[in-house]
C-alpha positions as CSV (number, residue, x, y, z in Angstrom):
1,M,-38.1,42.8,18.9
2,Q,-36.4,46.0,17.8
3,P,-33.2,45.7,15.7
4,S,-31.2,47.5,18.5
5,S,-32.3,44.8,21.0
6,L,-31.3,42.1,18.6
7,L,-27.8,43.6,18.3
8,V,-27.4,43.7,22.0
9,L,-28.4,40.0,22.3
10,V,-25.9,39.0,19.5
11,V,-23.1,40.8,21.1
12,Y,-23.6,39.2,24.5
13,S,-24.2,35.7,23.1
14,R,-20.7,35.6,21.7
15,P,-18.6,33.0,23.6
16,M,-15.7,34.4,25.6
17,P,-12.3,33.4,24.2
18,P,-11.5,30.1,25.7
19,M,-8.4,29.5,27.8
20,I,-5.7,27.6,26.0
21,P,-6.0,24.0,27.3
22,A,-3.1,21.9,28.2
23,R,-1.8,19.9,25.3
24,Y,-1.9,16.3,26.0
25,A,0.2,13.5,24.5
26,L,-0.7,9.9,25.4
27,L,2.2,7.4,25.4
28,S,1.7,3.6,25.9
29,V,4.2,1.4,24.2
30,S,5.6,-2.1,24.3
31,D,8.6,-1.2,22.1
32,K,10.3,1.6,24.1
33,T,13.0,2.3,21.5
34,H,13.8,6.1,21.6
35,L,10.8,6.6,23.9
36,V,12.5,8.9,26.4
37,P,14.0,11.3,23.8
38,L,10.6,11.6,22.2
39,A,8.9,12.3,25.5
40,Q,11.5,14.9,26.4
41,Q,10.9,16.7,23.2
42,L,7.2,16.6,23.6
43,V,7.5,18.2,27.0
44,T,9.7,20.9,25.5
45,C,7.0,21.5,23.0
46,G,4.5,22.1,25.8
47,Y,2.8,18.7,26.1
48,T,1.5,17.1,29.3
49,L,2.3,13.4,29.2
50,L,-0.3,10.8,29.9
51,S,0.8,7.2,30.3
52,T,0.3,3.7,31.6
53,G,2.1,1.0,33.4
54,G,5.6,0.2,32.2
55,T,5.7,3.2,29.9
56,A,5.0,5.6,32.8
57,K,7.6,3.9,34.9
58,A,10.3,4.3,32.2
59,L,9.4,8.0,31.7
60,R,9.5,8.7,35.5
61,E,12.9,6.9,35.8
62,A,14.1,9.3,33.1
63,G,13.0,12.3,35.3
64,L,9.9,13.2,33.4
65,N,6.6,14.3,35.0
66,V,3.9,11.9,33.9
67,T,0.2,11.8,34.7
68,D,-1.2,8.2,35.0
69,V,-4.2,7.5,32.8
70,A,-5.9,6.3,36.0
71,S,-5.5,9.7,37.6
72,H,-6.6,11.4,34.4
73,T,-9.8,9.3,34.1
74,G,-10.5,9.0,37.8
75,F,-10.9,5.2,37.2
76,P,-8.3,2.6,38.3
77,E,-6.7,0.0,36.0
78,M,-8.5,-3.3,36.4
79,M,-8.2,-7.0,35.7
80,D,-4.4,-7.2,35.6
81,G,-4.3,-4.3,33.2
82,R,-6.8,-5.6,30.7
83,V,-8.9,-2.5,31.3
84,K,-7.0,0.8,31.6
85,T,-7.4,3.1,28.6
86,L,-10.9,1.9,27.6
87,H,-12.6,5.0,29.1
88,P,-14.7,7.8,27.7
89,K,-12.3,10.4,28.9
90,I,-9.5,8.8,26.8
91,H,-11.5,8.1,23.7
92,A,-13.6,11.3,23.7
93,G,-10.3,13.2,24.2
94,I,-9.0,11.5,21.1
95,L,-12.1,11.5,18.9
96,Q,-13.6,14.9,19.6
97,L,-13.6,17.2,16.5
98,R,-11.9,20.4,17.4
99,D,-13.9,22.4,14.9
100,D,-17.3,21.0,15.9
101,A,-19.2,23.2,18.4
102,T,-21.3,20.4,19.7
103,H,-18.3,18.2,20.3
104,Q,-16.5,21.0,22.1
105,K,-19.5,21.8,24.3
106,E,-19.9,18.1,25.3
107,A,-16.2,17.8,26.0
108,A,-16.3,21.0,28.2
109,A,-19.4,19.7,30.0
110,H,-17.6,16.5,31.0
111,A,-14.1,18.1,31.5
112,I,-12.5,16.1,28.7
113,P,-9.5,17.8,27.3
114,P,-8.3,16.9,23.8
115,I,-5.5,14.5,23.3
116,D,-3.5,15.7,20.3
117,V,-0.7,13.1,20.1
118,V,-1.1,9.4,20.6
119,V,2.0,7.2,20.7
120,V,1.0,3.5,20.9
121,N,2.6,0.3,19.7
122,L,0.9,-3.0,20.6
123,Y,1.6,-6.0,22.8
124,P,4.1,-8.2,20.9
125,F,1.7,-10.9,19.8
126,A,3.6,-12.1,16.8
127,A,6.9,-12.2,18.6
128,T,5.3,-14.1,21.5
129,L,3.7,-16.6,19.1
130,H,6.9,-17.2,17.2
131,S,8.8,-17.7,20.5
132,G,6.8,-20.9,21.1
133,A,4.8,-19.5,24.0
134,D,1.9,-21.4,25.4
135,F,-1.8,-20.6,24.6
136,E,-2.4,-18.6,27.7
137,T,0.6,-16.4,27.2
138,C,-0.4,-15.8,23.6
139,I,-3.9,-14.8,24.7
140,E,-2.6,-12.3,27.2
141,N,-0.5,-10.7,24.4
142,I,-3.6,-9.9,22.4
143,D,-3.9,-6.1,22.8
144,V,-7.3,-4.6,23.1
145,G,-7.0,-1.1,24.5
146,G,-4.0,-0.3,22.2
147,P,-5.7,-1.1,18.9
148,A,-8.8,0.9,20.1
149,M,-6.7,4.0,20.7
150,V,-4.7,3.6,17.5
151,R,-7.9,3.3,15.4
152,A,-9.5,6.2,17.2
153,A,-6.6,8.5,16.7
154,A,-6.2,7.3,13.1
155,K,-9.8,8.0,12.4
156,N,-9.5,11.6,13.7
157,F,-6.2,12.3,11.9
158,A,-7.6,15.7,10.9
159,H,-6.8,16.7,14.4
160,V,-4.8,14.0,16.1
161,T,-1.3,12.7,15.4
162,I,-1.0,8.9,15.8
163,I,2.5,7.3,16.0
164,T,2.9,3.5,15.9
165,D,6.5,3.4,14.6
166,P,9.5,4.8,16.4
167,A,11.0,5.6,13.0
168,D,8.5,8.5,12.8
169,Y,9.4,10.1,16.1
170,D,11.8,12.6,14.6
171,T,9.5,13.7,11.8
172,V,6.7,14.4,14.3
173,V,8.8,16.3,16.8
174,G,10.5,18.3,14.0
175,E,7.1,19.5,12.6
176,I,5.7,20.3,16.0
177,S,8.9,22.3,16.8
178,Q,8.7,24.2,13.5
179,H,5.0,24.7,13.0
180,G,3.5,24.2,16.5
181,H,1.7,21.1,15.1
182,T,2.1,18.3,12.6
183,L,1.2,18.9,9.0
184,P,-2.1,17.5,7.6
185,G,-0.3,15.3,5.1
186,T,1.9,13.8,7.8
187,R,-1.1,13.0,10.0
188,Q,-2.9,11.3,7.1
189,L,0.2,9.2,6.2
190,L,0.6,8.3,9.9
191,A,-3.1,7.3,10.0
192,A,-2.6,5.0,7.0
193,K,0.3,3.4,8.7
194,A,-1.7,3.0,11.9
195,F,-4.6,1.2,10.2
196,A,-2.2,-1.1,8.4
197,H,-0.5,-1.8,11.7
198,T,-3.7,-2.9,13.4
199,A,-4.8,-4.8,10.3
200,A,-1.6,-6.8,10.3
201,Y,-1.8,-7.3,14.1
202,D,-5.4,-8.7,13.8
203,S,-4.4,-10.8,10.8
204,N,-1.7,-12.6,12.8
205,I,-4.2,-13.3,15.6
206,G,-6.9,-14.5,13.2
207,T,-4.6,-16.8,11.3
208,W,-3.3,-18.3,14.6
209,L,-6.8,-19.0,15.9
210,H,-8.0,-20.4,12.6
211,H,-5.1,-22.8,12.6
212,L,-5.9,-23.9,16.1
213,C,-9.4,-24.6,14.9
214,G,-8.1,-26.6,11.9
215,V,-9.3,-24.0,9.4
216,D,-6.7,-23.4,6.7
217,Y,-8.8,-21.4,4.3
218,P,-11.2,-19.1,6.2
219,R,-14.0,-17.1,4.6
220,Q,-11.9,-14.0,4.9
221,F,-8.2,-14.6,4.3
222,A,-5.8,-11.9,5.6
223,W,-2.0,-11.8,4.9
224,A,0.3,-9.5,6.8
225,G,3.9,-8.6,6.5
226,Q,6.5,-6.2,7.8
227,Q,8.4,-4.2,5.2
228,A,12.1,-5.3,5.3
229,Q,13.3,-3.5,2.2
230,V,12.0,-1.3,-0.7
231,L,13.8,-2.7,-3.7
232,R,15.4,-0.8,-6.5
233,Y,12.9,-2.3,-9.0
234,G,10.9,-5.5,-9.5
235,E,11.4,-8.4,-11.9
236,N,12.1,-5.8,-14.6
237,P,13.4,-2.2,-14.3
238,H,10.0,-0.7,-15.1
239,Q,8.4,-2.5,-12.2
240,S,8.4,-1.4,-8.5
241,A,8.8,-3.8,-5.7
242,A,9.4,-4.3,-1.9
243,F,10.3,-7.2,0.4
244,Y,8.1,-8.1,3.4
245,V,8.7,-10.5,6.3
246,N,5.8,-12.4,7.8
247,D,7.6,-15.1,9.9
248,P,10.8,-13.9,11.4
249,A,11.2,-17.2,13.4
250,Y,11.5,-19.3,10.2
251,F,15.1,-20.0,9.2
252,G,14.5,-18.7,5.7
253,L,15.7,-15.9,3.5
254,A,13.8,-13.4,5.5
255,R,16.0,-14.1,8.5
256,A,19.3,-14.0,6.5
257,R,22.1,-11.6,7.5
258,Q,23.9,-10.1,4.6
259,I,27.6,-10.1,5.2
260,Q,28.8,-8.4,2.1
261,G,27.9,-7.3,-1.4
262,K,25.5,-4.8,-3.0
263,E,21.8,-4.6,-2.3
264,L,19.7,-7.6,-3.2
265,S,17.3,-7.2,-6.1
266,Y,13.8,-8.7,-6.6
267,N,15.2,-11.5,-8.8
268,N,18.1,-12.1,-6.4
269,L,15.7,-12.7,-3.6
270,N,13.3,-14.8,-5.7
271,D,16.2,-17.0,-6.9
272,T,17.9,-17.2,-3.6
273,D,14.7,-18.4,-1.9
274,A,14.3,-21.1,-4.5
275,A,17.9,-22.3,-3.9
276,W,17.5,-22.2,-0.1
277,E,14.2,-24.0,0.0
278,L,15.6,-26.8,-2.3
279,V,18.8,-27.3,-0.3
280,S,16.9,-27.3,3.0
281,E,15.0,-30.4,1.9
282,L,18.1,-32.5,1.1
283,P,19.4,-35.1,3.5
284,E,21.9,-34.6,6.3
285,A,24.8,-35.1,4.0
286,P,26.5,-31.9,2.7
287,A,24.4,-30.6,-0.2
288,V,24.7,-27.7,-2.8
289,A,22.1,-26.3,-5.1
290,I,22.9,-23.9,-7.9
291,I,20.0,-21.9,-9.2
292,K,19.4,-19.7,-12.3
293,H,16.1,-17.9,-12.9
294,A,14.5,-19.9,-10.1
295,N,15.4,-23.2,-11.7
296,P,18.1,-25.6,-10.5
297,C,21.0,-26.0,-13.0
298,G,22.9,-28.3,-10.7
299,V,22.2,-30.1,-7.3
300,A,24.3,-32.6,-5.5
301,T,25.0,-34.3,-2.2
302,A,28.4,-35.7,-1.3
303,P,30.7,-36.5,1.7
304,T,32.1,-32.9,1.7
305,L,30.7,-29.5,0.6
306,L,33.5,-29.1,-1.9
307,Q,32.6,-32.4,-3.6
308,A,29.0,-31.5,-3.6
309,Y,29.7,-28.1,-5.2
310,Q,31.9,-29.7,-7.9
311,A,29.3,-32.3,-8.7
312,A,26.5,-29.6,-8.9
313,L,28.6,-27.4,-11.1
314,R,29.5,-30.2,-13.5
315,C,25.8,-30.6,-14.4
316,D,25.6,-27.3,-16.2
317,P,28.6,-25.1,-15.8
318,V,27.5,-22.6,-18.5
319,S,24.1,-21.8,-16.8
320,A,25.8,-21.7,-13.3
321,F,27.6,-18.5,-14.4
322,G,25.9,-15.6,-12.5
323,G,23.8,-18.0,-10.5
324,I,22.8,-18.5,-6.9
325,I,24.5,-21.1,-4.7
326,A,22.8,-22.5,-1.6
327,L,24.5,-24.9,0.9
328,N,23.1,-26.8,3.8
329,K,26.3,-26.8,5.9
330,T,28.7,-24.1,7.2
331,L,30.7,-22.8,4.3
332,D,34.4,-23.7,4.7
333,A,37.5,-22.1,3.2
334,E,38.2,-24.8,0.7
335,T,34.7,-24.6,-0.8
336,A,34.8,-20.8,-0.8
337,R,38.0,-20.8,-2.8
338,A,36.3,-23.0,-5.5
339,M,33.2,-20.9,-5.6
340,A,35.2,-17.7,-6.0
341,D,36.6,-19.0,-9.3
342,I,33.3,-18.1,-11.2
343,F,31.0,-15.2,-11.1
344,T,28.2,-15.8,-8.6
345,E,25.4,-13.4,-7.6
346,V,24.6,-14.8,-4.2
347,I,25.9,-17.5,-1.8
348,I,23.5,-18.5,1.0
349,A,24.4,-20.8,3.9
350,P,23.5,-21.4,7.5
351,D,27.0,-20.1,8.4
352,A,30.5,-19.5,7.1
353,T,33.9,-19.8,8.8
354,P,35.9,-16.5,9.2
355,E,38.4,-17.8,6.7
356,A,35.7,-18.5,4.1
357,Q,34.3,-15.0,4.7
358,N,37.7,-13.4,4.2
359,I,38.2,-15.3,0.9
360,L,34.9,-14.2,-0.5
361,A,35.4,-10.6,0.7
362,A,37.7,-10.1,-2.3
363,K,34.6,-10.6,-4.6
364,K,33.1,-7.2,-3.9
365,N,29.8,-7.7,-5.8
366,L,29.1,-11.1,-4.4
367,R,26.4,-11.2,-1.8
368,L,27.0,-13.6,1.1
369,L,24.0,-14.4,3.2
370,L,24.1,-16.3,6.5
371,V,20.7,-17.6,7.8
372,G,21.9,-18.8,11.2
373,G,20.4,-22.3,10.9
374,M,18.3,-24.6,8.7
375,P,14.5,-24.6,8.5
376,R,12.7,-27.6,9.8
377,R,12.3,-30.0,6.8
378,H,8.8,-30.2,5.4
379,A,7.6,-27.3,7.6
380,K,4.0,-26.3,6.9
381,G,3.2,-23.0,5.2
382,V,1.2,-21.4,2.5
383,Q,2.0,-20.1,-1.0
384,I,0.1,-17.1,-2.5
385,K,-0.2,-16.2,-6.1
386,T,-2.1,-13.1,-7.4
387,I,-4.5,-13.4,-10.3
388,G,-6.7,-10.7,-11.8
389,G,-8.9,-9.3,-9.1
390,G,-7.8,-11.8,-6.4
391,F,-5.3,-14.4,-5.3
392,L,-4.8,-18.1,-5.0
393,V,-3.7,-19.7,-1.7
394,Q,-2.4,-23.2,-1.3
395,S,-0.3,-25.2,1.1
396,K,3.4,-25.6,0.4
397,D,4.4,-28.7,-1.6
398,N,6.1,-30.2,1.4
399,V,4.8,-33.7,1.1
400,V,7.2,-36.4,2.4
401,L,7.7,-39.2,-0.1
402,N,5.9,-42.2,1.3
403,E,8.2,-45.2,1.1
404,A,5.2,-47.5,1.4
405,A,3.5,-45.8,-1.6
406,L,6.5,-46.4,-3.9
407,K,5.5,-49.1,-6.4
408,V,7.8,-51.0,-8.7
409,V,5.8,-51.4,-11.9
410,T,8.4,-53.1,-14.1
411,A,9.7,-56.6,-14.3
412,R,13.1,-55.3,-13.1
413,P,13.3,-53.5,-9.8
414,P,15.8,-50.8,-9.3
415,T,19.0,-51.5,-7.5
416,P,19.6,-49.9,-4.1
417,A,21.9,-47.3,-5.8
418,E,19.3,-46.6,-8.4
419,M,16.6,-46.2,-5.8
420,A,18.7,-43.7,-3.8
421,D,19.2,-41.7,-7.0
422,L,15.6,-41.9,-8.0
423,K,14.4,-40.5,-4.7
424,F,17.0,-37.7,-5.0
425,A,16.0,-36.9,-8.6
426,F,12.3,-36.8,-7.7
427,L,13.0,-34.4,-4.8
428,V,14.9,-32.1,-7.1
429,A,12.1,-32.3,-9.7
430,K,9.7,-30.8,-7.2
431,H,11.8,-27.6,-7.3
432,V,12.0,-27.3,-11.1
433,K,9.4,-25.5,-13.2
434,S,7.0,-27.9,-15.0
435,N,7.2,-29.8,-17.3
436,T,10.5,-31.2,-16.1
437,I,12.8,-34.2,-16.4
438,V,15.7,-34.5,-14.0
439,Y,18.6,-36.9,-14.7
440,A,20.7,-37.9,-11.7
441,K,23.7,-40.2,-10.9
442,N,25.6,-40.8,-7.7
443,G,23.7,-38.3,-5.7
444,A,24.0,-35.5,-8.2
445,T,22.0,-34.1,-11.1
446,V,23.5,-34.7,-14.5
447,G,20.8,-33.0,-16.7
448,I,17.8,-30.9,-16.0
449,G,15.1,-30.0,-18.5
450,A,12.9,-27.2,-17.1
451,G,9.6,-25.5,-17.9
452,Q,8.7,-27.1,-21.2
453,M,5.3,-27.4,-22.7
454,S,6.2,-31.0,-23.8
455,R,7.6,-33.6,-21.5
456,V,9.5,-35.0,-24.5
457,D,11.2,-31.7,-25.1
458,A,12.1,-31.5,-21.3
459,A,13.8,-34.9,-21.6
460,R,15.6,-34.0,-24.8
461,I,16.8,-30.6,-23.5
462,A,18.1,-32.2,-20.3
463,A,20.0,-34.8,-22.3
464,H,21.4,-32.2,-24.6
465,K,22.7,-30.2,-21.7
466,A,24.2,-33.3,-20.3
467,R,26.1,-34.0,-23.5
468,E,27.4,-30.4,-23.6
469,A,28.6,-30.7,-20.0
470,A,30.3,-34.0,-20.8
471,T,32.1,-32.4,-23.8
472,A,33.2,-29.5,-21.7
473,A,34.6,-31.9,-19.2
474,G,36.4,-33.9,-21.9
475,L,34.3,-37.0,-21.4
476,A,33.6,-39.4,-24.3
477,E,30.0,-40.2,-23.3
478,S,27.1,-38.1,-22.0
479,L,26.6,-37.7,-18.3
480,T,23.2,-39.3,-18.6
481,Q,24.6,-42.7,-19.6
482,G,23.8,-45.0,-16.6
483,S,21.8,-42.3,-14.9
484,V,18.2,-42.4,-13.5
485,A,15.4,-40.0,-14.4
486,A,12.6,-38.3,-12.6
487,S,9.5,-36.8,-14.1
488,D,7.4,-34.4,-12.1
489,A,4.1,-35.7,-13.6
490,F,3.1,-38.9,-15.4
491,F,4.1,-39.7,-19.0
492,P,1.0,-39.2,-21.1
493,F,2.5,-41.3,-23.9
494,A,5.5,-43.6,-24.2
495,D,7.4,-41.1,-26.4
496,G,8.5,-39.1,-23.3
497,L,9.9,-42.3,-21.7
498,Q,11.5,-43.3,-25.0
499,A,13.4,-40.0,-24.9
500,V,14.7,-40.8,-21.4
501,I,15.7,-44.3,-22.5
502,D,17.5,-42.9,-25.5
503,A,19.5,-40.7,-23.1
504,G,20.9,-43.8,-21.5
505,C,18.8,-44.0,-18.3
506,T,18.5,-47.3,-16.4
507,A,15.7,-46.4,-14.1
508,V,12.8,-43.9,-13.9
509,I,10.6,-42.5,-11.2
510,Q,7.3,-40.9,-12.0
511,P,3.8,-40.3,-10.4
512,G,1.9,-42.7,-12.6
513,G,-1.8,-42.4,-13.2
514,S,-1.9,-41.9,-17.0
515,M,-4.6,-43.6,-19.1
516,R,-1.7,-45.0,-21.0
517,D,0.3,-46.2,-18.1
518,A,0.3,-49.7,-19.5
519,D,2.0,-48.5,-22.7
520,V,4.6,-46.6,-20.8
521,I,5.3,-49.6,-18.5
522,D,5.6,-51.9,-21.6
523,A,8.1,-49.5,-23.1
524,A,10.2,-49.6,-19.9
525,N,10.1,-53.4,-19.8
526,N,11.0,-53.7,-23.5
527,A,14.1,-51.5,-22.8
528,G,15.0,-53.5,-19.6
529,I,14.8,-50.5,-17.3
530,A,13.3,-50.2,-13.9
531,M,10.3,-48.0,-13.2
532,V,8.9,-46.8,-9.8
533,T,5.6,-44.8,-9.4
534,T,5.0,-42.5,-6.5
535,G,1.3,-41.6,-6.7
536,V,2.4,-38.0,-6.0
537,R,2.7,-35.2,-8.7
538,H,4.9,-32.2,-8.3
539,F,3.7,-29.5,-10.8
540,R,5.4,-26.2,-10.3
541,H,4.2,-23.1,-12.2
């Protein structure tokens, strides 16, 4: 072939400039927040709208022209909508590489235009599950086509914009309006959010099905949450942190409504959760827990909230300064006035009267949180703790003290009043860092020794605090005189029990199970005190 002939062939083999195809945006959402304004702006930017079902209906009602996906694919929705977007014309439109000649040739051969913007959020599975819906309803809220489109668009983020969060609508439209397209960095960030969105979605489904099968610890454990707040910093100022919600139906801190006060910190949230989880376990009587650094410094039940607060504060008024207060009843004005007398970081309650809220409004830095209800006592759940290269998962320590398992091991049984205080003290001990000794009297803690390496030291520290509190109150004898004591784990030697006896206790509750139980019981009998074993340990690390 002559060079001139080659030149002619090359010239004529050049493709003709293609016609500019219609720009397609596919919208299929369960959450229709700001949907119409987004669609209107996409149309203004030159996009043809593709949509399905309820989304298409909402757009048409707003006066927008919409092409049904069924019309676009030439294939009808089937099986009650289970099959509608699972079609090559949709997925090839999303996944085709715009800069790949083979992809473009195949797309042209099958008349598949590119879909440049995909706006999808999924069937509300988690909300359906938390609403208490039946099995069949939950199954029907497992989205299939939605996650497939989200993942396809996210994979092809080099060319496709995927939006799963209405909060991103303005950013996307702003960039398209300014540049004619979204910026590469934005598309990559949106893709990352999309993959996290589908991962969390599938995590909730997998967790639910595993639980139905009785599997608490599957081979692959997934944990998902929705960001509620990026925090100013973590446990210390040099650490970063964020707050995530994974069960919005649970009457816990994640559901709390902040009425007043500055932004909650990582430590505020951690301590408030400790306070709320403790007080939610207490009986129906009004109860108050005061927490400092995730440990109780005073807990009490009483006929009124005011009396409970006063008794809880009496246990350790020094540590209560700058603490967290949790209540299990609606906060009333009288109790609010008493609480306003000292500096408190957070007050959390199921509710508060308008008068109580007005009283606390004068304390500008105080955070008031209202949860709206109390969680179900002893609700199941898991706790997660990270370790190097992995994490530990365990069930919550929500065991109910088995009355039948309580065993009096001393010659003298506890009196009914002592037994009531023993159960109370043991419940509180569950919420104190180990090793711990908790002294209680008349439904209130009177001394708490937390987080010691030695149980003897825990007993002595709690007794020392009780003597200080008594002195501050102008009392002649320590608050621990005539009290009962709870130990979160067994006494390995009799010396720990002796420290409790020296503090003036008349009865003790502990798990039992030590090799030297006989020595410990002998020491109790020699002192004439009562001892009850539970067979249950409450380590807390």
